[in-house]
C-alpha positions as CSV (number, residue, x, y, z in Angstrom):
1,X,134.3,-54.5,-46.5
2,X,135.6,-57.5,-44.6
3,X,132.4,-59.4,-45.4
4,X,132.8,-58.6,-49.1
5,X,136.4,-59.8,-49.1
6,X,135.3,-63.0,-47.4
7,X,132.6,-63.6,-50.1
8,X,135.1,-62.8,-52.9
9,X,137.6,-65.3,-51.4
10,X,134.9,-68.0,-51.2
11,X,133.9,-67.2,-54.8
12,X,137.6,-67.6,-56.0
13,X,137.9,-70.9,-54.1
14,X,134.7,-72.1,-55.7
15,X,135.9,-71.2,-59.2
16,X,139.3,-72.8,-58.6
17,X,137.6,-76.0,-57.4
18,X,135.4,-76.1,-60.4
19,X,138.4,-75.9,-62.7
20,X,140.3,-78.6,-60.8
21,X,137.2,-80.9,-60.7
22,X,136.5,-80.2,-64.3
23,X,140.0,-81.2,-65.3
24,X,139.8,-84.3,-63.2
25,X,136.5,-85.3,-64.8
26,X,137.9,-84.7,-68.3
27,X,140.9,-86.8,-67.4
28,X,138.7,-89.7,-66.3
29,X,136.5,-89.5,-69.4
30,X,137.4,-92.1,-72.0
31,X,137.2,-90.5,-75.5
32,X,136.6,-92.2,-78.8
33,X,138.9,-90.2,-81.1
34,X,139.2,-91.9,-84.5
35,X,137.6,-94.6,-86.7
36,X,139.6,-96.2,-89.5
37,X,138.8,-98.9,-92.1
38,X,141.3,-101.4,-93.7
39,X,140.7,-104.1,-96.3
40,X,142.2,-107.4,-95.1
41,X,141.1,-109.4,-98.2
42,X,138.4,-109.5,-100.8
43,X,135.7,-110.3,-98.2
44,X,137.1,-108.9,-94.9
45,X,137.2,-105.3,-93.7
46,X,138.8,-104.4,-90.4
47,X,137.3,-101.6,-88.4
48,X,139.8,-99.9,-86.1
49,X,138.6,-97.4,-83.4
50,X,141.0,-95.3,-81.3
51,X,140.1,-94.7,-77.6
52,X,142.0,-93.2,-74.7
53,X,141.4,-96.3,-72.6
54,X,140.0,-99.8,-72.6
55,X,136.2,-100.0,-71.8
56,X,133.3,-102.4,-71.9
57,X,131.8,-102.8,-75.4
58,X,129.3,-104.7,-77.6
59,X,129.2,-105.6,-81.2
60,X,125.9,-106.6,-82.8
61,X,123.9,-106.3,-86.0
62,X,120.5,-104.8,-87.0
63,X,118.4,-104.9,-90.1
64,X,116.0,-102.6,-92.1
65,X,118.4,-101.2,-93.0
66,X,121.3,-103.5,-92.4
67,X,123.8,-102.2,-89.9
68,X,126.7,-103.3,-87.7
69,X,126.7,-101.4,-84.4
70,X,129.5,-101.0,-81.9
71,X,128.7,-99.6,-78.5
72,X,131.4,-98.3,-76.0
73,X,130.4,-97.7,-72.4
74,X,131.8,-94.9,-70.2
75,X,132.9,-92.9,-73.2
76,X,132.3,-89.6,-75.0
77,X,132.7,-88.9,-78.7
78,X,135.5,-86.6,-79.7
79,X,134.2,-83.9,-82.0
80,X,137.0,-84.4,-84.5
81,X,136.1,-88.1,-84.7
82,X,132.5,-87.5,-85.9
83,X,133.6,-84.9,-88.4
84,X,136.3,-87.2,-90.0
85,X,134.5,-90.5,-90.6
86,X,136.2,-92.7,-93.2
87,X,134.7,-93.0,-96.7
88,X,132.7,-96.0,-97.9
89,X,134.6,-99.3,-98.5
90,X,133.4,-102.5,-99.9
91,X,130.1,-103.6,-98.4
92,X,130.3,-100.7,-95.9
93,X,128.4,-97.8,-97.5
94,X,128.4,-95.3,-94.6
95,X,129.7,-94.7,-91.1
96,X,128.3,-92.4,-88.4
97,X,128.8,-91.9,-84.7
98,X,126.5,-90.7,-81.9
99,X,126.0,-90.6,-78.1
100,X,122.6,-92.2,-77.7
101,X,122.7,-92.0,-73.9
102,X,125.1,-90.4,-71.4
103,X,128.5,-91.9,-71.2
104,X,128.0,-94.2,-74.2
105,X,129.3,-93.9,-77.8
106,X,127.8,-95.7,-80.7
107,X,129.5,-96.3,-84.0
108,X,127.0,-97.4,-86.7
109,X,128.2,-98.9,-90.0
110,X,125.5,-99.1,-92.7
111,X,126.2,-102.2,-94.9
112,X,124.8,-103.7,-98.1
113,X,124.6,-107.0,-96.3
114,X,124.8,-108.3,-92.7
115,X,128.4,-109.6,-92.4
116,X,129.9,-112.0,-89.9
117,X,131.9,-110.2,-87.2
118,X,134.6,-111.1,-84.8
119,X,134.3,-110.7,-81.0
120,X,136.5,-107.6,-81.1
121,X,139.8,-107.1,-79.4
122,X,141.7,-104.2,-77.7
123,X,145.3,-103.4,-78.6
124,X,147.3,-101.6,-75.8
125,X,149.2,-98.4,-76.5
126,X,152.7,-98.6,-77.9
127,X,155.7,-96.3,-78.3
128,X,154.4,-95.2,-81.6
129,X,150.7,-95.1,-80.8
130,X,149.6,-93.5,-77.5
131,X,145.9,-94.6,-77.8
132,X,144.2,-97.9,-77.2
133,X,142.9,-99.4,-80.4
134,X,139.8,-101.6,-80.7
135,X,139.5,-103.6,-83.8
136,X,136.8,-105.9,-85.2
137,X,136.8,-107.9,-88.5
138,X,133.7,-107.8,-90.7
139,X,133.4,-110.6,-93.3
140,X,131.0,-110.6,-96.2
141,X,128.9,-113.7,-96.5
142,X,127.0,-113.0,-99.7
143,X,123.7,-113.8,-98.0
144,X,121.1,-111.7,-96.3
145,X,121.0,-113.6,-93.0
146,X,118.8,-112.6,-90.1
147,X,120.9,-111.1,-87.3
148,X,120.6,-112.1,-83.6
149,X,118.7,-109.3,-81.9
150,X,117.0,-108.7,-78.6
151,X,113.7,-106.8,-78.2
152,X,115.2,-104.1,-76.0
153,X,117.8,-103.0,-78.6
154,X,116.8,-99.7,-80.2
155,X,116.5,-99.4,-84.0
156,X,118.4,-96.1,-84.0
157,X,121.0,-94.6,-81.6
158,X,118.5,-92.2,-79.9
159,X,116.7,-94.2,-77.3
160,X,118.2,-95.5,-74.1
161,X,118.6,-99.3,-74.0
162,X,117.2,-101.0,-70.9
163,X,120.6,-102.6,-69.9
164,X,123.9,-102.2,-71.7
165,X,125.1,-105.4,-70.2
166,X,122.4,-107.6,-72.0
167,X,124.1,-109.9,-74.4
168,X,122.8,-110.0,-78.0
169,X,123.0,-113.8,-78.0
170,X,123.1,-116.4,-75.3
171,X,126.7,-117.2,-74.4
172,X,127.9,-120.7,-75.2
173,X,129.5,-122.6,-72.3
174,X,131.4,-125.8,-73.1
175,X,131.7,-128.3,-70.3
176,X,134.5,-130.8,-70.6
177,X,134.1,-134.0,-68.5
178,X,137.7,-135.2,-67.9
179,X,139.0,-138.5,-69.2
180,X,136.8,-141.2,-70.8
181,X,136.9,-144.4,-72.8
182,X,140.1,-146.3,-72.1
183,X,141.3,-143.6,-69.8
184,X,139.5,-144.0,-66.5
185,X,141.3,-141.1,-64.7
186,X,141.7,-141.4,-60.9
187,X,140.2,-144.5,-59.3
188,X,138.6,-144.1,-55.9
189,X,139.3,-146.3,-52.9
190,X,136.1,-148.2,-53.6
191,X,136.9,-148.7,-57.2
192,X,134.8,-145.8,-58.7
193,X,136.2,-144.2,-61.9
194,X,136.9,-140.5,-62.3
195,X,135.6,-140.5,-65.9
196,X,132.1,-141.6,-64.8
197,X,131.9,-139.0,-62.0
198,X,133.1,-136.1,-64.2
199,X,130.5,-137.1,-66.9
200,X,127.7,-137.2,-64.3
201,X,128.8,-133.9,-62.9
202,X,128.9,-132.3,-66.3
203,X,125.5,-133.5,-67.3
204,X,124.0,-132.2,-64.0
205,X,125.8,-128.8,-64.5
206,X,124.5,-128.6,-68.0
207,X,120.9,-129.0,-66.8
208,X,121.5,-126.4,-64.1
209,X,122.9,-123.9,-66.6
210,X,120.2,-124.4,-69.2
211,X,117.5,-124.1,-66.5
212,X,118.5,-120.4,-66.1
213,X,117.5,-119.7,-69.7
214,X,120.6,-117.5,-70.1
215,X,123.1,-119.9,-71.8
216,X,123.7,-122.5,-74.4
217,X,125.6,-125.5,-73.1
218,X,127.6,-128.2,-75.0
219,X,129.7,-131.1,-73.7
220,X,132.9,-132.2,-75.3
221,X,131.7,-135.8,-74.6
222,X,128.3,-137.0,-73.5
223,X,129.1,-140.7,-73.4
224,X,132.0,-142.8,-72.2
225,X,134.4,-142.2,-75.1
226,X,138.1,-141.3,-75.3
227,X,138.9,-137.7,-76.5
228,X,142.4,-136.2,-77.1
229,X,143.2,-133.1,-75.0
230,X,143.8,-131.0,-78.1
231,X,140.4,-132.2,-79.6
232,X,138.7,-130.8,-76.5
233,X,140.1,-127.3,-77.3
234,X,139.3,-127.7,-81.0
235,X,135.7,-128.6,-80.1
236,X,135.4,-125.3,-78.1
237,X,136.9,-123.3,-81.0
238,X,134.7,-125.0,-83.6
239,X,131.5,-123.8,-81.8
240,X,133.0,-120.5,-80.6
241,X,132.6,-121.0,-76.9
242,X,132.5,-118.1,-74.6
243,X,133.7,-120.1,-71.5
244,X,135.3,-123.5,-71.2
245,X,135.0,-125.5,-68.0
246,X,136.9,-128.7,-67.6
247,X,135.7,-131.0,-64.8
248,X,138.0,-133.4,-63.0
249,X,138.4,-135.2,-59.6
250,X,141.7,-135.3,-57.8
251,X,143.7,-138.1,-56.1
252,X,146.7,-138.1,-53.7
253,X,148.8,-140.5,-51.7
254,X,147.8,-138.7,-48.6
255,X,144.3,-140.0,-47.9
256,X,143.6,-137.0,-45.7
257,X,144.0,-134.6,-48.6
258,X,140.6,-133.1,-49.4
259,X,139.0,-130.0,-50.9
260,X,138.1,-128.5,-54.2
261,X,140.5,-126.5,-56.3
262,X,140.3,-124.4,-59.5
263,X,143.1,-124.1,-62.0
264,X,143.8,-121.5,-64.7
265,X,146.8,-121.3,-67.0
266,X,149.9,-119.5,-65.9
267,X,149.6,-115.7,-65.9
268,X,152.8,-115.4,-68.0
269,X,152.5,-114.9,-71.7
270,X,155.4,-114.4,-74.0
271,X,156.2,-113.5,-77.6
272,X,158.0,-116.8,-78.0
273,X,154.9,-118.7,-77.0
274,X,152.8,-116.7,-79.4
275,X,155.3,-117.4,-82.2
276,X,155.2,-121.1,-81.6
277,X,151.4,-121.1,-81.5
278,X,151.3,-119.2,-84.8
279,X,153.7,-121.6,-86.4
280,X,151.8,-124.7,-85.1
281,X,148.2,-123.8,-85.6
282,X,146.0,-122.5,-88.5
283,X,146.2,-118.7,-88.2
284,X,142.6,-118.3,-89.2
285,X,141.6,-120.3,-86.1
286,X,143.9,-119.1,-83.3
287,X,141.8,-116.2,-82.2
288,X,138.1,-116.7,-82.6
289,X,136.7,-114.7,-85.5
290,X,139.9,-112.9,-86.4
291,X,141.9,-114.1,-89.4
292,X,145.6,-113.6,-89.0
293,X,146.7,-115.3,-92.2
294,X,147.4,-112.0,-94.0
295,X,149.3,-110.4,-91.1
296,X,153.0,-110.1,-90.8
297,X,154.6,-112.5,-88.3
298,X,155.4,-109.7,-85.9
299,X,151.8,-108.5,-85.9
300,X,150.4,-112.0,-85.5
301,X,152.6,-112.6,-82.5
302,X,151.6,-109.3,-80.8
303,X,147.9,-110.0,-81.4
304,X,148.0,-113.6,-80.2
305,X,150.0,-112.5,-77.1
306,X,147.4,-109.7,-76.3
307,X,144.5,-112.1,-76.9
308,X,146.2,-114.6,-74.5
309,X,146.6,-112.0,-71.8
310,X,143.0,-110.9,-72.1
311,X,141.8,-114.5,-72.0
312,X,144.0,-115.3,-69.0
313,X,142.5,-112.2,-67.2
314,X,139.0,-113.4,-67.9
315,X,139.9,-117.0,-66.9
316,X,141.3,-115.8,-63.6
317,X,138.3,-113.6,-63.0
318,X,135.9,-116.6,-63.4
319,X,138.1,-118.8,-61.2
320,X,138.1,-116.2,-58.4
321,X,134.3,-115.9,-58.6
322,X,134.0,-119.7,-58.5
323,X,136.2,-119.9,-55.4
324,X,134.1,-117.3,-53.7
325,X,130.8,-119.2,-54.4
326,X,132.3,-122.6,-53.6
327,X,133.7,-121.4,-50.3
328,X,130.2,-120.9,-48.9
329,X,129.1,-124.5,-49.6
330,X,132.0,-127.0,-49.8
331,X,135.6,-127.5,-48.5
332,X,138.4,-125.9,-50.5
333,X,142.1,-126.6,-50.6
334,X,144.3,-123.8,-49.3
335,X,144.9,-121.2,-52.0
336,X,142.1,-122.8,-54.0
337,X,142.8,-120.8,-57.2
338,X,145.9,-122.3,-58.6
339,X,147.9,-122.1,-61.9
340,X,149.2,-125.0,-64.1
341,X,150.0,-125.8,-67.7
342,X,147.1,-128.1,-68.4
343,X,146.7,-128.5,-72.2
344,X,142.9,-127.9,-72.0
345,X,143.5,-124.5,-70.6
346,X,145.8,-123.3,-73.4
347,X,143.2,-121.7,-75.7
348,X,144.4,-118.2,-76.5
349,X,141.0,-116.8,-77.0
350,X,138.5,-118.8,-74.8
351,X,138.5,-118.2,-71.1
352,X,139.1,-121.6,-69.5
353,X,139.2,-123.2,-66.1
354,X,139.8,-126.7,-64.8
355,X,137.9,-127.7,-61.6
356,X,139.1,-130.5,-59.4
357,X,135.8,-131.2,-57.6
358,X,137.4,-133.2,-54.8
359,X,139.7,-136.1,-53.8
360,X,138.6,-139.6,-54.7
361,X,141.5,-140.8,-52.5
362,X,139.7,-139.4,-49.4
363,X,137.1,-141.8,-48.0
364,X,134.8,-139.0,-46.8
365,X,135.0,-136.9,-49.9
366,X,134.6,-139.9,-52.2
367,X,131.2,-140.6,-50.5
368,X,130.2,-137.0,-50.7
369,X,130.9,-136.9,-54.5
370,X,128.7,-139.9,-55.0
371,X,125.7,-138.0,-53.5
372,X,123.4,-136.0,-55.9
373,X,122.6,-133.4,-53.3
374,X,126.3,-132.7,-52.8
375,X,127.0,-132.5,-56.5
376,X,124.0,-130.1,-56.7
377,X,125.9,-127.7,-54.4
378,X,128.8,-127.8,-56.8
379,X,126.8,-127.2,-59.9
380,X,124.8,-124.5,-58.2
381,X,128.0,-122.7,-57.3
382,X,129.3,-123.1,-60.9
383,X,126.0,-121.5,-62.2
384,X,126.3,-118.6,-59.7
385,X,129.8,-117.9,-60.7
386,X,128.9,-118.0,-64.4
387,X,126.1,-115.5,-63.8
388,X,128.4,-113.2,-61.9
389,X,131.1,-113.6,-64.6
390,X,128.9,-112.6,-67.5
391,X,127.5,-109.7,-65.5
392,X,130.9,-108.2,-65.1
393,X,133.2,-109.0,-68.0
394,X,133.8,-106.8,-71.1
395,X,131.8,-108.2,-73.9
């Protein structure tokens, strides 16, 4: 009887543990709970998806038939969601949801034409809305254009993709050589101009990045020409850059000052800043791919502020990765990741960093920066950090 009681006690403990673990597992599972559609204008439809938390995602298109696909990792599909899909709207003729592989939810929108789509953005919970909301704008183009597609992407949501982190197109990196034209930047003790060094460094980094075969790379300037700071940001927005890297060289009165540093914009974001930005800029261009022109001012300010916060997080993430890679090869200043209000870092939707590659006022560091093998160390670290960045960010 004692043995029987012991087994019964073990059984009860086992059942209790299963219940507790089951509840914990359920609590940790991110659920996709609702899909909504809203017409923004005659050509644009906004897709809003409710989730219990933020998670990595992808948005891409397929053809035969034409579809827009949204994948969420680390998620499960709530039964009520799949049963209550919204009705057809505009060029969207049908919506369905599935779980093609474990811990992945796929939303498929069958469309009459392949539309342009924004990058997508998460909106945090509020007092009135307890869920996270992910939204993406789909804009009709009137043309049957061929979508970007990789061989490993399945035609239907039934087969397991090889890697959920594979991007559907090569990310675009914009390199920004500091100064130029009538603005020489810092001048070294031997008379070398910062503008020439930053251009040389940018061109070498471009080759190193393109050599990987993973990225498209553009330069804000490829010759010795003057370029306004705001024009550098506009250039990155025009071509919808995924990462912006501005390259500079430092100078100081103290000739012993040396080391590389990486700057990102201040971590603070405010509604006032968002409002000023919305008033100053074209609302259709503030956040890449998302048109705010039809939104109420209060909504625009919130969305801009959220986009800025997300962008600052990604900028800081890349900066930290870059510091880690650089620390193994070159000298860094103390607390190498720093914050400042540089104009070129103020894009609200493009992750941006500014690299001070060294001090031209330091005799030793100036000579190092003139050597191609030393610059190769710098560009190699930039590439390694870029690789690590795109392997880990939400996209």
